[in-house]
N, C-alpha and C positions, 0 to 999 in steps of 0.2 A: 582172642578178638577173633570175632565173626566177619563176614565179610560185609553184611550190612551194616555193622558197629563202623567199620573202617571208613564204607563207603560215605559212612553221614557224620565221620569226624571234622570238627569244626577246622578252618583251614587257619592256623593259628602259628604260621611259619615265621621264623626271625624277619624272613623277607618275602614279601607276598608275590614279589616278581618273579620268583623263579620259576623257570619252565625249560623247556628244551626239545630236544630231538633225537633220533637215533642216526648214526652216519655209519660209515663201512666198517665193520669190528670196532664199534664205539660209539660213544654218547656225546651229545654237546648240550652242556647248561648254561643256561642266561641266568645273572642276576644283576637286576639293575642296569647299568652301563657297561657291565662285563660278561663274558662269554669265557668258559672253558670245553674244551674238546680233549677228550682222553680215546686214546686208540690201543689196542691190544696188539702188537706188535709178532712177526712171525716167532721170534726168539722168545715168546713169552711175556716180555715185559710190557708195561704200561707208559706210554708215552702222554704228557699231557701239555697244552698248550694253553695260554691265557691270551686273550688279545680284547680291545675295546668294541663295544655294540655296535655296529655301523647303524647311525640311526636318521630318519628322515623327520622326526618329529622333534625338533631341540627346541623349536620357536614354540611360546607359550599358545598361541592361537591353535598349533598344531595337536597339542596335548587335551584339547576340549571334548567331553563327550560327543559323539555322533561326527566329530572330525577326524580323530585319533584312526580309527578304523582301518582306513586304507592304506595310509601310511605306514601304519604296523605290518600290515598284510605284506606291501612291498620291502620292507627293511628286512623282515623275517625271511623272506624269500631270497636276499641278496646273503645275508648272513648263514641260513641253511646252504647255500650253493658253494658259497667260499668253504663253510667248516665241512663239506660233503669233498671237496676237491682236495681239503688237505689230510682228512682222515684215508682217503685212496691213494694219495703217497706215502703215506707214513705206513698203512697197514700192508702196503706192496714193499715199503722199502726202496723208493724211487729216490736214487740220487739225483739232485741238482732239479729237484721239483721247484715249481717256480707259483708265486700266486699268481691267480686270475688277471690278466689286465684289465681296468677297465671297460674298456669297449669290446670285451669277450663276455666280460658281464654282464654289461648293458645288452648285448645279443642273447647270452643265454638267458634273460629275464624276459626279453619280448618275445623269445621262442616260445618260453615256458607260459608266459600269458597268454600268447596267441593259440597255444593247444590246447590250453584249458578252455581257452573262450569258444574254439572251433570244436571241441567233443561235448561241452556241457552247454552252449549257449545254440552255436549254429544249427549242427546236427539234430540235436531234439525238436528244433524248429522246422527243419526241411522234412524230418521224418513224421513230424504232426501235420504237415502239407502234403504229405505223401496218404496218411490215413484220410484226412479230407477229400482226397482226391476219389478214395474208393467208396466215400459216401458214409464212412462209419463216424464222422466228426464234422463239427459245424465250422461255420467262417472265423477269422481271427479276431472277432468280437464277440464271439460263444465262448460260454462258460467249458463248453467241451472241449474247444481248441488247446485250451490251456490245461485242463485236466490230464489230454494227452501228451502235452510238451512237458506236462509234470513227471507224468510216468518215465517219459523217456529220458529225462534227466536223472533220476533216479536210477533207474533200471542199468543207465551206461555206467554211473557212477560205483553202485555195488556191484557190476559186472567187472569193472574194470578192477576195482580192488580184490574182488573174488580171485580173477585171472591171476594177477601179478602175485599174490598170497602162495603160490604153485610154485614159482621161481625159486629154487633152494637159496640163490646169493638175498633175494627179497626177503624169503623167509628168515634168515638171520638175521637181517636188519629190524624186522618185526619182534625178533626175540629182544634184541638190544631195546628196542621201544619199549616193551613190558618192562624190562629193568629199569630202565629211567621214570615211568611210573611208580614204580615198588619203591625206590630210591627217594624220589622226591615226596612220597607219603610217608615214608619213615621219617625223613626230616619235617617235614610239615608236624609231625605228632611227637617232636621231640625225643626220638629214640636214638639209640646208639647207631653210629652209620657203620655196620658190620653187615656183609653178606646174611649171617644168620638173623639177624634183626629184619632185615628189608626182605627177606622171601617171604613170610609169612603176610605181607600185604596185598593191595589188590592189584592187578597189573591195569587197572581201569580206572582212568581218572578225569574228570567231570570238565578241567582246562584243556584238556588235549587237543589239539590241531585239527584230529579227525571230527570230534566235535562240531568244531567252528567251520569246517567246510560243510559238515549236513545243516547246520544252522543258516548257513548261505544260501544253499539249496532252496531249503525249506522257505525262507525268505522271500525268496526270486520267484519260489512257484505263486506264494499269496500275491506278493505286489504285482506281479504281470498278469494273474488272471482279475486283478482291481483296475489297476492306473491302464495298460493297456487298449480297454476299451473304452474309457475315458479319453486319452489322448486322440484314439481314430475319431471321438466326438467332436473334438476340438480342430484336428486337422490331419486329411488323409489325403498322401497321395492319389494323381489320378490311374497311374499306370501300374499294372498287377505287381511286375518285377520289382519297380521303383517301392511299392509300399513294402513288399517282404523285405528289401535293404532297409528301408527307412526303421522298420520294427525291430529289427536283428542289429541297428545302430542302436537304437532306444533301447534294448535290454542291454548292451555292452554298458552303456553310459549309467545304467540305474545298476551294475555290479558295484558303484562306487558307495552309493547311500546304501546298499544291502550290507556290502562288506562292514560298512559301520554301525550299521545296527547290529549286524552278528556279532561284531566285537563287544558293543554293550550288553547285550544279551548272556554271551558267554562270562563275560566278566561279572556279571550281577548271578547268575547261578552259581560260579565257584564262588563265591563269597558266603553265597547262603546255602550251599548244599545241603544242609541239615534238614532243611524245610521241606514238607511235601509239595509245594508248588515246583519248587527247584528240581527235587527227584524225578518229577513226572517230566520236565523238560529234558532235564539230562539223561533220561532212560534211553531214547532213542539213542544218542551219540557214545554212550555206554556200552549197549548190545551191537552197534558197529565196529567199538574196538576191539571185540572179539575176534575179527578176521583183522587188524591191524596191529594186534600185539600176541605175542607167544610167551609162555612161561620160559625165562632165562633160566641160566643155571650160575652156579655163585661165581665163576671166571666174569661172566658178564656184570653179575651184580658188582664185581669189584671194579670193574670198568666205570660204570654208572657214577659210583663213590667217587673214584675218583675225580672224574668230571665236575660232579658238585661240589667236592671238596675245594677244588681249585677255583670253582666260581664264588665261594662265599667265604674265600680267604681274609682271615683278617677281619673279619665280621665279629 
């Protein structure tokens, strides 16, 4: 089966909600309201833990299209941090390790969100102001300002991923990321879940969280370019500093509808990945995954398979 055939294969899995992420020396797989984490221990054995998926979107209104995206983003962050914490304890064989306390989890999520907002919202805005002060861009109501802002967003995002990919521990996590994708492809194609079968599949997947983040950044660039000038036409604070604080605050608030729209977009393209239009939309995200995934070995595929089997057990 060629790479193009694999990328175009319809998503006909027994469970269309299967997804996951790489963790330390392992993989976490989610299936509906259940997740499984598989970790390779120092003695070579694989330990699997299953647990309920922590959800913020159990109410019917929170599951509606263009509403569910932001709650799903937050709950994915919470479950991901919990899985990383457990995988680190298991991979290092730390005795007496405890689950993250609710207050510690809240602080960790808040810090993670604040760091992302600072790096990809506040810093690009400030850098664009610097370009404007040098005379290379227009004011905040001009398209050129938002072109620079978008450029800095993408440059910081790509530079960050490229930089961390050189860290040996992160590179190994990216190998498990590739194993996760290969095993999910094999599962969705109905193949036997063994390393020899999963090895031949692509390490790139259209439903990857990396592609979701790229959708978020791309939609943010487009929506800021259109909506920020319109908002300034309705209301603009008098003071220069106040105006910049106001605009940064507006951009932060816009993350909720932007992430909701990005979530619907990635679900749409994932379900229709065989169509030309969706392939075109998925292509940038797939190319970005060449930096966030590396080819795994068979032992890493075994761990990913153990996680997937734990998530879909009894289905």
